C-alpha positions in Angstrom: -136.9 -43.5 -161.2 -133.8 -44.0 -159.0 -134.9 -42.7 -155.6 -136.2 -39.7 -153.7 -133.9 -38.0 -151.2 -134.9 -35.3 -148.7 -132.2 -32.8 -147.6 -132.1 -31.8 -144.0 -129.7 -29.8 -141.8 -129.4 -26.6 -139.7 -129.6 -23.2 -141.4 -126.4 -22.0 -143.1 -124.8 -25.4 -143.4 -124.9 -25.2 -147.2 -128.0 -27.2 -147.9 -129.4 -25.0 -150.6 -126.0 -24.3 -152.1 -125.4 -28.0 -152.5 -129.0 -28.5 -153.8 -128.4 -25.8 -156.4 -125.2 -27.5 -157.5 -126.6 -31.0 -157.6 -129.9 -30.1 -159.3 -128.4 -27.2 -161.3 -131.3 -25.3 -159.8 -131.6 -21.8 -158.5 -132.9 -22.2 -155.0 -132.3 -19.1 -152.9 -129.1 -19.4 -150.9 -128.3 -16.5 -148.6 -126.3 -15.9 -145.4 -129.2 -15.8 -143.0 -131.5 -18.5 -141.6 -134.8 -19.5 -143.1 -134.2 -18.2 -146.6 -135.7 -21.4 -148.0 -139.4 -21.0 -147.5 -141.1 -23.4 -149.9 -139.6 -26.8 -150.5 -137.4 -27.0 -153.6 -137.5 -30.1 -155.8 -134.6 -30.9 -158.2 -134.7 -33.8 -160.6 -131.1 -35.1 -161.3 -130.2 -37.6 -164.0 -128.0 -40.3 -162.7 -124.7 -40.3 -164.6 -123.8 -43.8 -165.9 -121.0 -44.4 -168.5 -122.7 -47.7 -169.4 -125.8 -45.8 -170.6 -123.5 -43.6 -172.8 -121.8 -46.7 -174.2 -125.1 -48.3 -175.1 -126.2 -45.0 -176.7 -123.1 -45.1 -179.0 -123.9 -48.7 -179.8 -127.6 -48.3 -180.7 -127.8 -44.7 -181.8 -131.4 -44.5 -180.5 -134.0 -41.8 -181.1 -133.6 -40.9 -177.4 -131.7 -41.9 -174.3 -133.3 -41.8 -170.9 -131.3 -42.0 -167.7 -132.7 -43.0 -164.3 -133.2 -40.0 -162.0 -133.0 -38.9 -158.4 -135.4 -36.3 -156.9 -133.9 -34.1 -154.2 -136.2 -32.2 -151.9 -134.7 -29.2 -150.1 -136.6 -27.7 -147.2 -135.9 -24.9 -144.8 -133.1 -25.4 -142.2 -134.2 -26.9 -138.9 -133.2 -25.3 -135.6 -133.3 -26.5 -132.0 -136.9 -26.1 -130.9 -138.4 -26.5 -134.4 -141.0 -29.0 -133.1 -142.2 -26.2 -130.7 -142.5 -23.6 -133.5 -138.9 -22.3 -133.7 -137.9 -21.4 -137.2 -139.6 -22.6 -140.3 -138.2 -26.0 -141.1 -140.7 -28.1 -139.0 -143.5 -26.7 -141.2 -142.1 -28.5 -144.2 -141.0 -31.9 -142.8 -144.2 -33.3 -144.2 -142.8 -32.7 -147.7 -140.1 -35.3 -147.1 -142.1 -38.0 -145.4 -142.4 -40.0 -148.6 -138.7 -40.0 -149.6 -136.6 -43.2 -149.5 -133.5 -41.6 -147.9 -132.5 -38.5 -145.9 -129.4 -36.5 -147.0 -128.2 -34.8 -143.8 -125.9 -31.9 -144.7 -123.4 -31.2 -141.9 -121.2 -28.1 -141.8 -117.5 -29.0 -141.6 -116.0 -25.7 -142.5 -115.0 -22.6 -140.6 -116.0 -19.2 -142.2 -116.4 -16.1 -140.1 -118.5 -14.5 -142.9 -121.1 -17.2 -142.8 -123.1 -17.1 -139.5 -123.6 -20.5 -137.7 -127.0 -20.6 -136.1 -125.6 -22.0 -132.9 -122.6 -19.7 -132.8 -119.9 -22.3 -133.6 -119.1 -25.3 -135.8 -119.7 -28.6 -134.0 -120.8 -31.6 -136.2 -121.9 -33.9 -133.4 -124.0 -31.2 -131.7 -125.5 -30.2 -135.0 -126.4 -33.8 -136.0 -127.9 -34.4 -132.6 -130.1 -31.3 -132.9 -131.5 -32.6 -136.2 -132.0 -36.1 -134.9 -133.9 -34.7 -131.9 -136.2 -32.6 -134.0 -136.9 -35.5 -136.4 -137.7 -37.7 -133.4 -140.1 -35.1 -132.0 -141.8 -35.0 -135.4 -142.2 -38.8 -135.5 -143.3 -38.7 -131.8 -146.2 -36.5 -132.8 -147.1 -39.0 -135.6 -147.1 -42.1 -133.3 -148.9 -40.2 -130.5 -151.9 -39.7 -132.6 -151.9 -43.3 -133.9 -151.2 -44.7 -130.4 -154.2 -42.9 -128.9 -156.5 -44.1 -131.7 -155.2 -47.7 -131.6 -155.4 -47.9 -127.8 -159.1 -47.0 -127.8 -159.7 -49.7 -130.4 -157.7 -52.2 -128.4 -159.8 -51.5 -125.3 -163.0 -52.1 -127.3 -161.7 -55.6 -128.1 -160.3 -55.0 -131.6 -157.8 -57.9 -132.2 -155.7 -56.2 -134.8 -155.3 -53.1 -132.5 -154.3 -55.3 -129.5 -151.6 -57.0 -131.6 -150.1 -53.6 -132.7 -150.0 -51.9 -129.3 -146.7 -53.5 -128.1 -145.0 -52.3 -131.3 -146.5 -48.9 -131.1 -145.4 -48.7 -127.4 -141.8 -49.6 -128.3 -141.7 -47.0 -131.1 -143.1 -44.3 -128.8 -140.6 -45.1 -126.0 -137.7 -44.9 -128.4 -138.8 -41.5 -129.7 -139.5 -40.2 -126.2 -135.9 -41.1 -125.4 -134.6 -39.2 -128.5 -133.5 -42.4 -130.2 -134.1 -42.5 -134.0 -136.1 -45.5 -135.1 -133.4 -46.6 -137.5 -131.3 -47.5 -134.4 -134.2 -49.5 -132.8 -133.5 -52.7 -134.7 -137.0 -53.2 -135.9 -137.6 -56.4 -137.9 -138.8 -56.3 -141.5 -142.2 -57.4 -140.4 -142.4 -54.6 -137.8 -141.2 -52.1 -140.4 -144.1 -53.2 -142.7 -146.6 -52.6 -139.9 -145.5 -49.0 -139.4 -144.7 -48.1 -143.0 -147.9 -46.1 -143.5 -146.7 -43.6 -140.9 -143.6 -42.8 -143.0 -141.4 -42.1 -139.9 -138.5 -39.8 -140.8 -136.1 -41.4 -138.3 -136.7 -44.8 -139.8 -135.3 -43.7 -143.2 -131.7 -44.5 -144.0 -129.4 -41.5 -143.7 -126.6 -40.4 -146.0 -124.4 -37.8 -144.2 -122.9 -35.1 -146.4 -119.9 -33.3 -144.9 -119.8 -29.9 -146.5 -116.2 -28.8 -146.5 -114.1 -25.8 -147.6 -112.1 -26.0 -150.9 -108.9 -26.0 -148.8 -109.9 -29.2 -147.1 -110.0 -31.2 -150.4 -109.3 -33.9 -151.3 -108.7 -35.6 -147.9 -111.0 -33.5 -145.7 -110.2 -32.0 -142.3 -110.7 -33.2 -138.7 -114.4 -32.3 -138.7 -115.0 -34.7 -141.6 -113.4 -37.5 -139.6 -115.9 -36.8 -136.8 -118.8 -37.2 -139.2 -117.3 -40.3 -140.8 -116.9 -42.0 -137.4 -120.5 -41.2 -136.5 -121.8 -42.6 -139.8 -119.7 -45.8 -139.4 -121.2 -46.4 -135.9 -124.7 -46.1 -137.4 -123.9 -48.2 -140.4 -124.7 -45.1 -142.6 -123.0 -43.8 -145.7 -121.0 -40.5 -145.7 -119.8 -38.4 -148.6 -117.6 -35.3 -148.5 -118.6 -32.4 -150.8 -117.6 -28.8 -151.1 -120.7 -26.8 -151.9 -118.5 -24.0 -153.0 -116.6 -26.2 -155.5 -119.8 -27.9 -156.8 -121.3 -24.4 -157.4 -118.3 -23.4 -159.5 -118.5 -26.6 -161.5 -122.0 -25.8 -162.7 -120.9 -23.2 -165.3 -117.8 -25.0 -166.6 -117.6 -27.1 -169.7 -116.8 -30.8 -169.3 -113.2 -30.2 -170.2 -112.9 -27.3 -167.8 -114.5 -29.4 -165.1 -112.0 -32.2 -165.5 -109.1 -29.7 -165.3 -110.5 -28.0 -162.2 -111.2 -31.3 -160.4 -107.7 -32.5 -161.3 -106.2 -29.3 -159.7 -108.1 -30.1 -156.5 -107.0 -33.7 -156.5 -110.5 -35.0 -157.3 -111.5 -37.6 -159.9 -115.1 -36.6 -160.2 -117.8 -34.2 -159.1 -119.3 -34.7 -155.6 -122.7 -35.6 -157.2 -121.3 -38.8 -158.6 -119.9 -40.0 -155.3 -123.2 -39.0 -153.6 -125.3 -41.0 -156.0 -123.1 -44.1 -155.7 -123.4 -43.8 -151.9 -127.1 -43.5 -152.2 -127.4 -46.6 -154.3 -125.2 -48.5 -151.8 -127.3 -47.2 -148.9 -130.6 -48.3 -150.4 -129.0 -51.4 -152.0 -130.1 -50.5 -155.5 -128.9 -51.7 -158.9 -129.4 -50.6 -162.5 -130.6 -52.6 -165.5 -131.1 -51.4 -169.1 -133.4 -51.7 -172.0 -131.9 -50.9 -175.4 -133.1 -50.6 -179.0 -133.3 -48.2 -181.9 -136.1 -46.1 -180.4 -134.7 -45.8 -176.9 -131.9 -46.7 -174.6 -133.0 -46.4 -171.0 -131.7 -47.1 -167.5 -134.0 -48.5 -164.8 -133.4 -48.8 -161.0 -134.6 -51.7 -158.9 -133.8 -53.1 -155.4 -131.0 -55.7 -155.4 -132.6 -59.1 -155.2 -135.6 -58.1 -157.4 -136.9 -60.8 -159.8 -137.6 -60.3 -163.5 -141.3 -59.7 -163.2 -140.7 -56.9 -160.6 -138.1 -55.3 -163.0 -140.7 -55.5 -165.8 -143.2 -53.8 -163.6 -140.8 -50.8 -163.4 -141.5 -50.3 -167.1 -145.3 -50.9 -166.9 -147.6 -52.7 -164.5 -149.0 -54.7 -167.5 -145.5 -56.1 -168.1 -145.4 -57.5 -164.6 -148.9 -58.9 -164.7 -148.5 -60.6 -168.0 -144.8 -61.5 -167.7 -143.8 -64.5 -169.8 -140.0 -64.4 -170.0 -137.0 -62.1 -170.2 -134.3 -62.1 -172.8 -131.1 -61.1 -170.9 -127.7 -60.0 -172.0 -124.7 -59.1 -169.9 -123.7 -55.4 -170.5 -120.0 -56.3 -170.9 -120.8 -59.1 -173.5 -123.0 -56.7 -175.5 -120.2 -54.0 -175.6 -117.5 -56.6 -176.4 -119.4 -58.3 -179.3 -121.1 -55.1 -180.6 -124.7 -56.3 -181.1 -127.5 -58.4 -179.7 -127.2 -60.7 -182.8 -123.5 -61.3 -182.1 -124.2 -62.0 -178.4 -126.9 -64.5 -179.4 -124.6 -66.2 -181.9 -122.0 -66.7 -179.1 -124.7 -68.4 -177.0 -124.6 -65.7 -174.4 -128.2 -64.5 -174.7 -130.2 -66.0 -171.9 -133.9 -66.8 -171.6 -135.0 -66.3 -168.0 -138.3 -66.9 -166.2 -140.2 -65.5 -163.3 -137.6 -66.6 -160.7 -134.6 -64.9 -162.3 -132.9 -62.4 -160.0 -131.9 -59.3 -161.9 -128.2 -58.4 -161.9 -126.6 -55.0 -162.0 -125.9 -54.2 -165.7 -128.3 -56.6 -167.2 -129.7 -55.5 -170.6 -133.2 -56.9 -170.8 -136.1 -57.4 -173.2 -139.4 -58.5 -171.6 -142.0 -60.7 -173.3 -145.5 -60.5 -171.9 -149.1 -61.2 -172.7 -151.9 -58.7 -172.4 
C-alpha cells in the first residue's frame, strides 16, 4: 500500500466532490452542510509510467499498482468538539491515517453556501485546527489523568512520561497543533499509540474555480504561504474540473487539460505531494506472473522492503538482486542487464532507492 489519507475541511468546501473525483466514487455531494454521514473510503491506484513500461516489457499475467486510501468524513464546523454538526463524531475514523488532506475553499460562488457566510482560507483552516486540537486534547486528558495516578503511586514509567504528556496537553490547550511543537522522534514514539490528529503531516488542497486555473487566484496564494510557514505541502485542484474528467476518455482528458493550461489531472500532483510529504519512494518487482509497485519510506533497507511483500521475506532475508529501472528499460531484459554487469547483489544493509527493480532471496 502507498498510504492512507484522511480528508478534512468545513462543510461545502468541496471535500466530497474532490473525493468523488479522486476515488471515482459516488459519495453524496450536495449544497448543504452535513450531507456526508458515514465515512466514505476510496481506494485509488497510484499512476506511475514506470509501472506501465515494465508491464509492456514483461507482459505479465497481471499488473498491480500501489494504492492510496482516502477517507472522507462529514465537514467540521466551529464548535464540533462541543457537539455542533456531525464531523466530530467521525474523527475517530481517520485516527489511523498517515496524513491529513485539508481541503480549503478558494473559490467564490453565490450558489454554494459557505457555512461561515464568507470565503476566508485563514479563518477556515484555523477553525479546523482548533477542532482537531480539541479532539486531541480529549485524548491526552484521559491518558494524563490515568498516568498521573500511576506516577503518584510510584510507577517509574509513568513518572518519566508525565513531563511529555504535560507538554502535549499545554500545546493543545493553547490551540497549537502538535506538528508545530517540535517533538523529537523519541517523543513521537512515546505518544504514537494515541494517534494524535494534529501530529499527522498536513497536505493542503486549495479547491479553486475553473476560471482560476492554471495559476490560481489570490486565495490560493494565502493557503500556499500558510503551508510554506508550516513546512507542509499544498496542491491546487478544481473539484469541478476533476469531476468532469471522470467521464472522459484518456484522449479527451488530455485535450480538456490542455485547454485549461494543465499538464495532468489534479490527482497526479496530489499523489506526488503526498509522497514528498511522507518521504516515500517506490520500488518494483517484475516477472511473467506479475509486475507490481511497492511503497516504502525513504531510507528503508532491503529486509524492510522485503517485509512489504511478506513478513517471511523479512525474517528469512538472504539477499536482494537489484536492477536500476532505467537500465532495465534501456537494455530490455534482466538477462541483458546482468550481461552488462549491472545486476547487483545486495545484503541486509542495502538502502532501497526509488525505482529499484528487486528480487528477494529468503529462507523459510
